VMD Tcl script that builds the backbone (N, CA, C; Angstrom):
set m [mol new atoms 513]
animate dup $m
set s [atomselect $m all]
$s set {name element resname resid chain x y z} {
  {N N MET 1 A 1.278 -0.968 0.266}
  {CA C MET 1 A -0.261 -0.012 0.028}
  {C C MET 1 A 1.009 1.568 -0.373}
  {N N ASN 2 A 0.353 2.308 -0.442}
  {CA C ASN 2 A 1.300 3.848 -0.668}
  {C C ASN 2 A 1.445 4.055 0.513}
  {N N SER 3 A 0.919 4.514 1.331}
  {CA C SER 3 A 0.404 4.983 2.757}
  {C C SER 3 A 0.243 3.782 3.983}
  {N N GLU 4 A 0.620 4.310 5.329}
  {CA C GLU 4 A 1.041 3.077 6.055}
  {C C GLU 4 A -0.225 3.089 6.926}
  {N N HIS 5 A -1.554 4.083 6.702}
  {CA C HIS 5 A -2.399 4.635 7.053}
  {C C HIS 5 A -3.382 4.609 6.325}
  {N N THR 6 A -5.154 3.570 6.082}
  {CA C THR 6 A -5.922 3.559 5.345}
  {C C THR 6 A -6.914 3.152 6.696}
  {N N THR 7 A -7.932 4.352 6.098}
  {CA C THR 7 A -9.378 4.199 7.154}
  {C C THR 7 A -10.618 3.531 6.045}
  {N N TRP 8 A -10.762 1.838 7.308}
  {CA C TRP 8 A -11.701 0.939 6.897}
  {C C TRP 8 A -12.639 1.536 7.290}
  {N N THR 9 A -14.184 1.304 6.786}
  {CA C THR 9 A -15.419 1.398 7.593}
  {C C THR 9 A -16.292 0.580 6.573}
  {N N LEU 10 A -16.827 -0.710 7.584}
  {CA C LEU 10 A -18.020 -1.470 7.211}
  {C C LEU 10 A -18.562 -1.027 7.172}
  {N N LEU 11 A -20.051 -0.865 6.843}
  {CA C LEU 11 A -21.512 -0.473 7.100}
  {C C LEU 11 A -21.942 -1.661 6.808}
  {N N LEU 12 A -22.872 -2.167 8.865}
  {CA C LEU 12 A -23.208 -3.489 8.082}
  {C C LEU 12 A -25.327 -2.650 8.604}
  {N N LEU 13 A -25.546 -3.733 7.257}
  {CA C LEU 13 A -27.637 -3.327 7.724}
  {C C LEU 13 A -28.068 -3.948 8.095}
  {N N ALA 14 A -29.191 -4.275 8.942}
  {CA C ALA 14 A -30.162 -5.057 9.494}
  {C C ALA 14 A -31.240 -5.024 8.340}
  {N N ASN 15 A -32.045 -6.459 8.425}
  {CA C ASN 15 A -32.927 -6.008 7.721}
  {C C ASN 15 A -33.107 -5.809 6.844}
  {N N TRP 16 A -32.518 -6.657 5.450}
  {CA C TRP 16 A -31.999 -6.452 4.029}
  {C C TRP 16 A -33.790 -5.960 3.410}
  {N N ALA 17 A -34.279 -6.451 3.641}
  {CA C ALA 17 A -35.831 -6.547 3.118}
  {C C ALA 17 A -37.238 -6.735 4.065}
  {N N ALA 18 A -37.841 -6.221 3.789}
  {CA C ALA 18 A -39.159 -7.316 4.676}
  {C C ALA 18 A -39.749 -7.668 4.189}
  {N N TYR 19 A -39.518 -9.261 4.110}
  {CA C TYR 19 A -39.942 -9.823 3.291}
  {C C TYR 19 A -40.947 -10.536 4.536}
  {N N GLY 20 A -42.825 -10.788 3.883}
  {CA C GLY 20 A -43.435 -11.429 4.493}
  {C C GLY 20 A -43.044 -12.972 5.045}
  {N N GLN 21 A -43.673 -13.825 6.049}
  {CA C GLN 21 A -43.404 -15.095 6.029}
  {C C GLN 21 A -44.270 -16.357 5.152}
  {N N PRO 22 A -43.027 -17.173 5.079}
  {CA C PRO 22 A -42.941 -17.696 4.089}
  {C C PRO 22 A -44.321 -18.979 4.237}
  {N N ALA 23 A -45.247 -20.003 3.737}
  {CA C ALA 23 A -46.227 -20.383 3.562}
  {C C ALA 23 A -46.207 -21.865 4.990}
  {N N GLY 24 A -46.531 -22.015 5.372}
  {CA C GLY 24 A -46.059 -22.580 6.426}
  {C C GLY 24 A -45.946 -21.678 8.192}
  {N N ALA 25 A -45.465 -20.531 7.403}
  {CA C ALA 25 A -45.160 -20.284 9.254}
  {C C ALA 25 A -46.006 -19.844 10.315}
  {N N PRO 26 A -45.538 -19.380 11.678}
  {CA C PRO 26 A -46.928 -18.967 12.500}
  {C C PRO 26 A -47.260 -18.989 11.989}
  {N N LYS 27 A -48.522 -18.211 12.644}
  {CA C LYS 27 A -49.730 -17.000 11.364}
  {C C LYS 27 A -50.347 -16.596 13.290}
  {N N ALA 28 A -50.029 -15.302 13.498}
  {CA C ALA 28 A -50.783 -14.380 14.484}
  {C C ALA 28 A -51.304 -13.048 13.632}
  {N N ALA 29 A -52.219 -12.447 14.307}
  {CA C ALA 29 A -52.805 -10.844 13.609}
  {C C ALA 29 A -51.690 -10.069 14.236}
  {N N SER 30 A -51.168 -10.412 15.321}
  {CA C SER 30 A -49.865 -8.932 15.068}
  {C C SER 30 A -48.453 -9.669 14.978}
  {N N ALA 31 A -48.667 -10.542 14.478}
  {CA C ALA 31 A -46.212 -11.201 14.204}
  {C C ALA 31 A -46.339 -9.894 13.195}
  {N N SER 32 A -45.025 -9.585 13.122}
  {CA C SER 32 A -44.185 -9.027 12.205}
  {C C SER 32 A -43.111 -9.547 11.795}
  {N N PRO 33 A -42.772 -9.157 10.207}
  {CA C PRO 33 A -41.171 -9.696 9.979}
  {C C PRO 33 A -39.851 -9.710 11.025}
  {N N PRO 34 A -39.058 -10.578 10.994}
  {CA C PRO 34 A -38.124 -10.646 11.910}
  {C C PRO 34 A -37.046 -10.127 11.807}
  {N N ALA 35 A -36.305 -9.378 13.471}
  {CA C ALA 35 A -35.805 -8.236 13.734}
  {C C ALA 35 A -34.031 -8.419 13.809}
  {N N ILE 36 A -33.689 -7.642 12.914}
  {CA C ILE 36 A -32.348 -8.136 12.801}
  {C C ILE 36 A -31.484 -7.234 13.888}
  {N N THR 37 A -31.022 -7.065 14.904}
  {CA C THR 37 A -30.065 -6.017 15.469}
  {C C THR 37 A -28.185 -6.217 15.632}
  {N N ILE 38 A -27.255 -5.682 15.526}
  {CA C ILE 38 A -26.034 -6.314 15.031}
  {C C ILE 38 A -25.400 -5.442 16.419}
  {N N LEU 39 A -25.062 -6.308 16.983}
  {CA C LEU 39 A -23.991 -5.637 18.648}
  {C C LEU 39 A -22.525 -6.057 18.787}
  {N N THR 40 A -21.958 -5.799 19.488}
  {CA C THR 40 A -20.976 -5.518 19.954}
  {C C THR 40 A -20.140 -6.595 19.804}
  {N N ALA 41 A -19.403 -7.839 19.707}
  {CA C ALA 41 A -19.129 -8.795 20.265}
  {C C ALA 41 A -18.392 -8.797 21.686}
  {N N PRO 42 A -17.788 -9.714 22.155}
  {CA C PRO 42 A -17.642 -9.060 23.965}
  {C C PRO 42 A -15.906 -8.820 23.302}
  {N N THR 43 A -15.028 -9.999 21.767}
  {CA C THR 43 A -14.005 -9.937 21.583}
  {C C THR 43 A -14.334 -9.572 20.197}
  {N N GLY 44 A -14.480 -7.766 19.805}
  {CA C GLY 44 A -14.805 -7.685 18.454}
  {C C GLY 44 A -14.548 -6.601 18.532}
  {N N ALA 45 A -14.461 -5.931 17.392}
  {CA C ALA 45 A -14.212 -3.857 16.869}
  {C C ALA 45 A -15.817 -3.528 17.901}
  {N N LEU 46 A -15.905 -2.215 18.245}
  {CA C LEU 46 A -16.887 -1.583 18.778}
  {C C LEU 46 A -18.087 -1.509 17.118}
  {N N ILE 47 A -19.236 -1.582 17.727}
  {CA C ILE 47 A -20.428 -1.750 17.163}
  {C C ILE 47 A -21.393 -0.189 16.705}
  {N N GLN 48 A -21.855 0.992 16.124}
  {CA C GLN 48 A -22.647 1.767 16.010}
  {C C GLN 48 A -23.579 1.540 15.926}
  {N N ASN 49 A -24.689 2.093 16.396}
  {CA C ASN 49 A -25.964 2.030 16.217}
  {C C ASN 49 A -26.801 3.039 15.862}
  {N N LEU 50 A -26.841 2.696 13.588}
  {CA C LEU 50 A -27.506 3.772 13.450}
  {C C LEU 50 A -28.543 4.148 13.265}
  {N N GLY 51 A -29.519 3.835 13.701}
  {CA C GLY 51 A -30.918 3.560 13.661}
  {C C GLY 51 A -31.736 2.612 13.389}
  {N N THR 52 A -32.785 2.319 13.307}
  {CA C THR 52 A -33.513 1.716 12.837}
  {C C THR 52 A -32.826 1.299 11.712}
  {N N GLY 53 A -32.668 -0.668 11.900}
  {CA C GLY 53 A -31.824 -1.474 10.380}
  {C C GLY 53 A -30.694 -1.434 10.445}
  {N N SER 54 A -29.985 -0.316 10.875}
  {CA C SER 54 A -28.297 -0.110 10.383}
  {C C SER 54 A -27.230 0.092 11.411}
  {N N SER 55 A -26.162 -0.429 10.877}
  {CA C SER 55 A -25.341 0.392 12.244}
  {C C SER 55 A -24.114 -0.111 11.573}
  {N N ALA 56 A -22.948 0.312 12.342}
  {CA C ALA 56 A -21.331 1.350 11.454}
  {C C ALA 56 A -19.888 -0.169 12.300}
  {N N LEU 57 A -19.660 -0.216 11.723}
  {CA C LEU 57 A -18.278 -0.749 12.650}
  {C C LEU 57 A -17.051 -0.503 11.653}
  {N N ASN 58 A -16.484 0.881 12.622}
  {CA C ASN 58 A -15.540 1.481 11.752}
  {C C ASN 58 A -14.416 0.501 12.115}
  {N N LEU 59 A -13.271 -0.049 11.831}
  {CA C LEU 59 A -11.823 -0.176 12.122}
  {C C LEU 59 A -10.363 0.649 12.208}
  {N N GLY 60 A -11.050 1.804 12.064}
  {CA C GLY 60 A -10.368 2.803 12.164}
  {C C GLY 60 A -8.450 2.231 11.011}
  {N N PRO 61 A -7.584 3.220 11.411}
  {CA C PRO 61 A -6.781 3.155 10.635}
  {C C PRO 61 A -5.995 2.192 10.617}
  {N N ILE 62 A -5.689 1.195 9.583}
  {CA C ILE 62 A -4.572 -0.297 9.463}
  {C C ILE 62 A -4.419 0.151 8.395}
  {N N SER 63 A -2.808 -1.402 8.310}
  {CA C SER 63 A -2.682 -1.091 7.953}
  {C C SER 63 A -1.555 -2.503 7.089}
  {N N TYR 64 A -0.660 -2.517 6.123}
  {CA C TYR 64 A 0.004 -3.626 5.800}
  {C C TYR 64 A 1.279 -4.485 7.059}
  {N N PHE 65 A 2.021 -2.803 6.900}
  {CA C PHE 65 A 3.272 -2.596 7.638}
  {C C PHE 65 A 2.526 -2.807 9.361}
  {N N ARG 66 A 1.846 -1.790 9.836}
  {CA C ARG 66 A 1.001 -1.878 11.548}
  {C C ARG 66 A 0.250 -2.227 11.965}
  {N N GLY 67 A -1.031 -3.207 10.667}
  {CA C GLY 67 A -1.691 -4.157 11.344}
  {C C GLY 67 A -2.663 -3.139 12.103}
  {N N ALA 68 A -3.621 -3.268 12.371}
  {CA C ALA 68 A -4.691 -3.235 13.337}
  {C C ALA 68 A -4.376 -2.243 14.124}
  {N N SER 69 A -5.520 -0.661 14.147}
  {CA C SER 69 A -5.528 0.038 15.350}
  {C C SER 69 A -6.269 0.104 16.114}
  {N N VAL 70 A -7.935 -0.568 16.422}
  {CA C VAL 70 A -8.626 -0.615 17.041}
  {C C VAL 70 A -9.019 -1.723 18.051}
  {N N THR 71 A -9.136 -1.989 19.113}
  {CA C THR 71 A -9.227 -2.542 20.147}
  {C C THR 71 A -10.189 -3.473 19.515}
  {N N GLY 72 A -9.953 -5.116 19.593}
  {CA C GLY 72 A -11.050 -5.774 18.923}
  {C C GLY 72 A -10.662 -6.595 17.575}
  {N N ALA 73 A -9.867 -6.196 16.422}
  {CA C ALA 73 A -9.544 -6.192 15.418}
  {C C ALA 73 A -8.074 -6.442 15.488}
  {N N SER 74 A -7.594 -7.545 14.325}
  {CA C SER 74 A -6.273 -8.178 14.443}
  {C C SER 74 A -6.189 -8.260 12.750}
  {N N SER 75 A -4.985 -8.058 12.716}
  {CA C SER 75 A -4.452 -8.539 10.941}
  {C C SER 75 A -3.574 -9.021 10.878}
  {N N GLN 76 A -3.118 -10.081 10.051}
  {CA C GLN 76 A -2.217 -10.941 9.734}
  {C C GLN 76 A -1.820 -10.931 7.943}
  {N N LYS 77 A -0.596 -10.437 7.982}
  {CA C LYS 77 A -0.225 -10.647 6.441}
  {C C LYS 77 A 0.280 -12.374 6.078}
  {N N VAL 78 A -0.883 -11.961 4.420}
  {CA C VAL 78 A -0.505 -13.136 3.462}
  {C C VAL 78 A 0.511 -12.663 2.681}
  {N N PRO 79 A 1.021 -14.015 1.321}
  {CA C PRO 79 A 0.912 -13.389 -0.139}
  {C C PRO 79 A 0.045 -11.938 -0.596}
  {N N ASN 80 A 0.856 -10.333 -0.296}
  {CA C ASN 80 A 0.676 -9.911 -1.423}
  {C C ASN 80 A -0.964 -9.296 -1.034}
  {N N SER 81 A -1.225 -9.873 1.077}
  {CA C SER 81 A -2.428 -8.566 1.034}
  {C C SER 81 A -2.669 -9.410 2.107}
  {N N PHE 82 A -3.155 -8.427 3.138}
  {CA C PHE 82 A -3.651 -8.753 4.664}
  {C C PHE 82 A -4.315 -8.768 4.625}
  {N N VAL 83 A -4.936 -9.258 6.090}
  {CA C VAL 83 A -6.764 -9.727 6.807}
  {C C VAL 83 A -6.698 -9.822 7.719}
  {N N ILE 84 A -7.811 -8.297 7.979}
  {CA C ILE 84 A -8.328 -7.466 8.746}
  {C C ILE 84 A -9.466 -8.956 9.660}
  {N N THR 85 A -9.022 -8.934 11.289}
  {CA C THR 85 A -10.454 -10.074 10.998}
  {C C THR 85 A -11.043 -9.488 12.713}
  {N N THR 86 A -12.031 -9.743 13.175}
  {CA C THR 86 A -12.676 -8.816 14.078}
  {C C THR 86 A -14.291 -9.709 14.444}
  {N N ARG 87 A -14.950 -9.568 15.363}
  {CA C ARG 87 A -16.220 -10.537 15.663}
  {C C ARG 87 A -17.505 -9.263 15.933}
  {N N PHE 88 A -18.544 -9.845 15.891}
  {CA C PHE 88 A -19.818 -8.980 16.327}
  {C C PHE 88 A -20.920 -10.318 16.397}
  {N N ALA 89 A -21.863 -10.109 16.652}
  {CA C ALA 89 A -22.775 -10.726 17.136}
  {C C ALA 89 A -24.152 -10.021 16.571}
  {N N LEU 90 A -25.380 -11.048 16.221}
  {CA C LEU 90 A -26.130 -10.320 15.784}
  {C C LEU 90 A -27.138 -11.634 16.633}
  {N N ARG 91 A -28.454 -10.370 16.847}
  {CA C ARG 91 A -29.250 -10.983 16.955}
  {C C ARG 91 A -30.900 -10.762 17.237}
  {N N VAL 92 A -31.379 -11.948 16.263}
  {CA C VAL 92 A -33.369 -12.079 16.291}
  {C C VAL 92 A -34.091 -12.365 16.959}
  {N N ASP 93 A -35.151 -11.221 16.552}
  {CA C ASP 93 A -36.247 -11.099 17.110}
  {C C ASP 93 A -37.690 -11.058 16.417}
  {N N CYS 94 A -38.297 -12.016 16.780}
  {CA C CYS 94 A -39.733 -12.087 16.253}
  {C C CYS 94 A -40.870 -11.416 17.580}
  {N N PRO 95 A -40.818 -10.389 17.079}
  {CA C PRO 95 A -42.276 -9.841 17.523}
  {C C PRO 95 A -43.733 -10.390 17.059}
  {N N GLY 96 A -43.902 -10.624 18.765}
  {CA C GLY 96 A -45.901 -11.439 17.804}
  {C C GLY 96 A -45.653 -12.814 17.426}
  {N N SER 97 A -44.551 -13.328 17.015}
  {CA C SER 97 A -44.361 -14.731 16.632}
  {C C SER 97 A -44.369 -15.360 18.507}
  {N N PRO 98 A -44.687 -16.874 18.129}
  {CA C PRO 98 A -44.491 -17.872 19.057}
  {C C PRO 98 A -42.793 -18.114 20.054}
  {N N ALA 99 A -42.442 -17.778 21.272}
  {CA C ALA 99 A -40.969 -18.301 21.523}
  {C C ALA 99 A -40.745 -19.138 20.562}
  {N N SER 100 A -41.693 -20.168 20.374}
  {CA C SER 100 A -40.857 -22.103 20.000}
  {C C SER 100 A -40.308 -21.130 17.938}
  {N N SER 101 A -40.591 -19.872 17.715}
  {CA C SER 101 A -40.470 -19.662 16.463}
  {C C SER 101 A -38.386 -19.827 16.040}
  {N N GLN 102 A -37.810 -19.999 15.087}
  {CA C GLN 102 A -37.407 -20.623 14.064}
  {C C GLN 102 A -36.915 -19.149 12.869}
  {N N VAL 103 A -35.589 -19.199 12.762}
  {CA C VAL 103 A -35.573 -18.319 11.495}
  {C C VAL 103 A -34.682 -18.894 10.791}
  {N N ASN 104 A -34.341 -19.180 9.308}
  {CA C ASN 104 A -33.479 -19.129 8.891}
  {C C ASN 104 A -32.319 -17.261 8.114}
  {N N LEU 105 A -31.356 -17.378 8.737}
  {CA C LEU 105 A -30.409 -16.140 8.295}
  {C C LEU 105 A -29.260 -16.307 6.991}
  {N N PHE 106 A -29.885 -15.407 6.157}
  {CA C PHE 106 A -28.657 -14.895 4.957}
  {C C PHE 106 A -28.181 -13.585 4.882}
  {N N VAL 107 A -26.997 -13.797 4.632}
  {CA C VAL 107 A -26.133 -12.434 4.209}
  {C C VAL 107 A -25.762 -12.734 3.073}
  {N N SER 108 A -25.394 -10.922 2.139}
  {CA C SER 108 A -25.158 -11.005 1.429}
  {C C SER 108 A -24.317 -9.482 1.550}
  {N N ARG 109 A -23.140 -9.075 0.164}
  {CA C ARG 109 A -22.294 -8.078 -0.169}
  {C C ARG 109 A -23.821 -7.700 -1.129}
  {N N VAL 110 A -23.650 -6.054 -0.328}
  {CA C VAL 110 A -24.391 -4.776 -1.755}
  {C C VAL 110 A -23.448 -4.648 -2.388}
  {N N ASP 111 A -21.797 -4.099 -2.213}
  {CA C ASP 111 A -21.298 -3.707 -2.927}
  {C C ASP 111 A -20.696 -4.690 -3.398}
  {N N SER 112 A -20.314 -4.971 -5.558}
  {CA C SER 112 A -20.070 -5.829 -5.805}
  {C C SER 112 A -18.299 -5.321 -6.514}
  {N N GLY 113 A -18.465 -4.439 -6.589}
  {CA C GLY 113 A -17.363 -3.930 -7.412}
  {C C GLY 113 A -15.717 -3.636 -6.602}
  {N N ALA 114 A -15.730 -4.043 -5.485}
  {CA C ALA 114 A -14.674 -3.698 -4.082}
  {C C ALA 114 A -13.578 -4.187 -4.642}
  {N N SER 115 A -12.422 -4.011 -4.714}
  {CA C SER 115 A -11.077 -4.530 -5.065}
  {C C SER 115 A -10.867 -5.784 -3.588}
  {N N TYR 116 A -11.668 -5.321 -2.602}
  {CA C TYR 116 A -10.736 -6.672 -1.394}
  {C C TYR 116 A -12.145 -7.729 -1.126}
  {N N ALA 117 A -11.974 -8.614 -0.922}
  {CA C ALA 117 A -12.591 -10.129 -0.585}
  {C C ALA 117 A -13.406 -10.031 1.231}
  {N N MET 118 A -14.217 -10.451 0.956}
  {CA C MET 118 A -14.779 -10.436 2.657}
  {C C MET 118 A -15.624 -11.401 2.415}
  {N N ALA 119 A -15.578 -12.207 4.097}
  {CA C ALA 119 A -15.979 -13.715 4.731}
  {C C ALA 119 A -16.701 -13.415 5.862}
  {N N ILE 120 A -17.874 -14.009 5.893}
  {CA C ILE 120 A -18.271 -13.488 7.513}
  {C C ILE 120 A -18.308 -15.300 7.792}
  {N N ASP 121 A -17.887 -15.662 9.480}
  {CA C ASP 121 A -17.794 -17.310 9.607}
  {C C ASP 121 A -16.746 -17.808 8.078}
  {N N GLY 122 A -16.182 -17.413 7.393}
  {CA C GLY 122 A -15.529 -18.356 6.592}
  {C C GLY 122 A -16.328 -18.432 5.236}
  {N N ILE 123 A -17.425 -17.726 5.021}
  {CA C ILE 123 A -18.615 -17.688 3.859}
  {C C ILE 123 A -17.823 -16.419 2.868}
  {N N LYS 124 A -17.099 -17.074 2.028}
  {CA C LYS 124 A -17.048 -16.278 0.949}
  {C C LYS 124 A -17.785 -14.952 0.464}
  {N N LEU 125 A -18.305 -13.725 0.899}
  {CA C LEU 125 A -19.733 -12.847 0.504}
  {C C LEU 125 A -19.781 -12.530 -0.913}
  {N N GLY 126 A -20.986 -12.801 -1.654}
  {CA C GLY 126 A -21.357 -12.058 -2.527}
  {C C GLY 126 A -22.578 -11.027 -2.758}
  {N N THR 127 A -23.104 -10.711 -4.281}
  {CA C THR 127 A -24.178 -10.184 -4.038}
  {C C THR 127 A -25.563 -11.046 -4.135}
  {N N ALA 128 A -25.454 -12.065 -3.847}
  {CA C ALA 128 A -26.366 -13.526 -4.081}
  {C C ALA 128 A -26.304 -13.960 -2.635}
  {N N PRO 129 A -27.077 -13.753 -1.519}
  {CA C PRO 129 A -27.437 -14.071 -0.214}
  {C C PRO 129 A -27.285 -16.008 -0.709}
  {N N GLN 130 A -26.315 -15.938 0.412}
  {CA C GLN 130 A -25.742 -17.051 1.240}
  {C C GLN 130 A -26.920 -17.451 2.763}
  {N N THR 131 A -26.806 -18.719 2.508}
  {CA C THR 131 A -26.720 -19.299 4.331}
  {C C THR 131 A -26.019 -18.495 5.580}
  {N N LEU 132 A -25.994 -17.889 6.456}
  {CA C LEU 132 A -25.218 -18.015 7.787}
  {C C LEU 132 A -25.353 -18.745 8.230}
  {N N GLU 133 A -27.100 -19.091 8.899}
  {CA C GLU 133 A -27.466 -19.837 10.022}
  {C C GLU 133 A -29.089 -20.780 9.463}
  {N N VAL 134 A -28.984 -21.906 9.461}
  {CA C VAL 134 A -30.070 -22.796 9.368}
  {C C VAL 134 A -31.147 -22.409 9.891}
  {N N SER 135 A -30.675 -22.655 11.375}
  {CA C SER 135 A -32.617 -22.463 12.406}
  {C C SER 135 A -31.576 -22.286 13.739}
  {N N MET 136 A -32.118 -20.764 13.319}
  {CA C MET 136 A -32.174 -19.722 14.411}
  {C C MET 136 A -33.441 -19.539 15.447}
  {N N PRO 137 A -33.300 -20.169 16.616}
  {CA C PRO 137 A -34.057 -19.398 17.248}
  {C C PRO 137 A -34.614 -18.174 17.826}
  {N N CYS 138 A -35.507 -18.190 17.219}
  {CA C CYS 138 A -36.121 -16.152 18.146}
  {C C CYS 138 A -35.931 -15.865 19.302}
  {N N GLY 139 A -35.253 -14.195 19.401}
  {CA C GLY 139 A -35.071 -14.152 20.884}
  {C C GLY 139 A -33.243 -14.472 21.692}
  {N N SER 140 A -32.722 -15.113 20.335}
  {CA C SER 140 A -31.186 -15.422 20.874}
  {C C SER 140 A -30.255 -14.534 19.385}
  {N N ALA 141 A -29.074 -14.713 20.197}
  {CA C ALA 141 A -27.732 -14.211 19.857}
  {C C ALA 141 A -26.390 -14.839 19.327}
  {N N GLY 142 A -26.185 -15.199 18.223}
  {CA C GLY 142 A -24.927 -15.193 17.686}
  {C C GLY 142 A -23.672 -14.818 17.917}
  {N N GLU 143 A -22.269 -14.868 17.741}
  {CA C GLU 143 A -21.359 -14.264 17.553}
  {C C GLU 143 A -20.680 -14.760 15.918}
  {N N HIS 144 A -19.966 -13.937 15.487}
  {CA C HIS 144 A -19.821 -14.137 14.381}
  {C C HIS 144 A -18.207 -13.600 13.466}
  {N N ARG 145 A -17.356 -14.406 12.808}
  {CA C ARG 145 A -16.659 -13.823 12.567}
  {C C ARG 145 A -16.195 -13.122 11.276}
  {N N LEU 146 A -15.849 -11.655 11.153}
  {CA C LEU 146 A -15.727 -11.323 10.571}
  {C C LEU 146 A -14.200 -10.861 9.311}
  {N N ASP 147 A -13.895 -11.602 8.700}
  {CA C ASP 147 A -12.509 -11.234 7.259}
  {C C ASP 147 A -12.623 -10.919 6.467}
  {N N LEU 148 A -11.473 -9.315 6.184}
  {CA C LEU 148 A -11.727 -8.763 5.147}
  {C C LEU 148 A -10.110 -8.878 4.820}
  {N N GLU 149 A -9.973 -9.807 3.066}
  {CA C GLU 149 A -8.597 -9.591 2.844}
  {C C GLU 149 A -8.160 -8.493 1.867}
  {N N VAL 150 A -7.167 -7.689 2.058}
  {CA C VAL 150 A -7.186 -6.694 0.985}
  {C C VAL 150 A -5.747 -6.720 0.077}
  {N N PRO 151 A -5.401 -6.534 -0.678}
  {CA C PRO 151 A -4.688 -7.066 -1.643}
  {C C PRO 151 A -3.514 -5.771 -1.204}
  {N N THR 152 A -2.070 -6.056 -1.064}
  {CA C THR 152 A -1.408 -4.887 -0.952}
  {C C THR 152 A -0.983 -4.046 -2.160}
  {N N SER 153 A -2.164 -4.282 -3.715}
  {CA C SER 153 A -2.133 -3.123 -3.972}
  {C C SER 153 A -3.210 -1.932 -4.580}
  {N N THR 154 A -4.161 -2.200 -3.382}
  {CA C THR 154 A -5.219 -1.230 -3.020}
  {C C THR 154 A -4.412 0.382 -2.697}
  {N N PRO 155 A -5.124 1.030 -3.276}
  {CA C PRO 155 A -4.724 2.207 -2.935}
  {C C PRO 155 A -5.145 3.121 -1.685}
  {N N SER 156 A -4.041 3.368 -1.219}
  {CA C SER 156 A -4.514 4.142 0.291}
  {C C SER 156 A -5.918 4.854 0.031}
  {N N GLY 157 A -7.040 4.985 1.469}
  {CA C GLY 157 A -7.755 6.075 1.690}
  {C C GLY 157 A -8.865 5.181 2.033}
  {N N SER 158 A -10.056 5.893 2.420}
  {CA C SER 158 A -10.958 5.011 2.941}
  {C C SER 158 A -11.573 4.809 1.744}
  {N N ILE 159 A -12.389 2.801 2.249}
  {CA C ILE 159 A -13.413 1.960 1.613}
  {C C ILE 159 A -14.119 1.932 2.683}
  {N N GLY 160 A -15.462 1.070 2.198}
  {CA C GLY 160 A -16.216 1.181 2.807}
  {C C GLY 160 A -17.304 -0.343 2.563}
  {N N SER 161 A -18.119 -1.140 3.060}
  {CA C SER 161 A -18.953 -1.826 2.438}
  {C C SER 161 A -19.548 -2.037 2.770}
  {N N THR 162 A -21.024 -2.755 2.598}
  {CA C THR 162 A -22.358 -2.565 2.955}
  {C C THR 162 A -22.958 -4.031 3.001}
  {N N VAL 163 A -22.712 -4.548 3.790}
  {CA C VAL 163 A -23.130 -6.471 4.668}
  {C C VAL 163 A -24.381 -6.461 4.702}
  {N N ALA 164 A -25.639 -6.894 3.922}
  {CA C ALA 164 A -27.218 -7.216 4.290}
  {C C ALA 164 A -27.031 -8.875 5.237}
  {N N PHE 165 A -27.839 -9.126 5.914}
  {CA C PHE 165 A -29.084 -9.794 6.441}
  {C C PHE 165 A -30.229 -9.628 6.676}
  {N N LYS 166 A -30.442 -10.772 6.634}
  {CA C LYS 166 A -31.872 -11.252 6.625}
  {C C LYS 166 A -32.320 -12.472 6.858}
  {N N ALA 167 A -33.149 -12.543 7.966}
  {CA C ALA 167 A -34.131 -13.568 8.315}
  {C C ALA 167 A -35.595 -13.805 7.794}
  {N N THR 168 A -35.616 -14.762 7.824}
  {CA C THR 168 A -37.057 -15.574 7.088}
  {C C THR 168 A -37.493 -16.760 8.480}
  {N N PHE 169 A -38.631 -16.800 8.354}
  {CA C PHE 169 A -39.218 -18.190 9.646}
  {C C PHE 169 A -39.008 -18.765 8.865}
  {N N LYS 170 A -38.043 -20.338 9.576}
  {CA C LYS 170 A -38.506 -20.951 8.964}
  {C C LYS 170 A -39.799 -22.316 8.989}
  {N N ASN 171 A -39.470 -23.006 8.069}
  {CA C ASN 171 A -41.102 -23.612 7.445}
  {C C ASN 171 A -41.037 -24.937 8.793}
}
mol reanalyze $m
mol bondsrecalc $m
mol representation Tube
mol addrep $m
């Protein structure tokens, strides 16, 4: 990289789409679509709530030579790139649904043209939704690992990315 410091911001969006309940899902007059909340993990970088449905993760100044500078983020050098890793948590609530309700959790990347790769729990993200959790109980939270692999040829400067999460009721 041309500079030793690059600021990274990853914008994490919850409730990527407000889809209705699939056939066979628990029916209730007051049931709402599942709501996803992005939380700071005990060992992760700080998550900032930006209001309903969105949060931000700022990884601060990072570089190939100095690594990550934010508490809760780490850096590893690999051939021709470096990987920044942090953890975050996702909580899914299902207002108006039975306590036994389960959801499927999906993730995708909104920006497709970025020069760096992104993975959550080892799942490389693309613009097509991918399954992150096959069955997650409503009202529960789970911790996840985010990896950003940045080629050393990436120009210095700020870059950002948007990740979308979607929860649907499990049949």
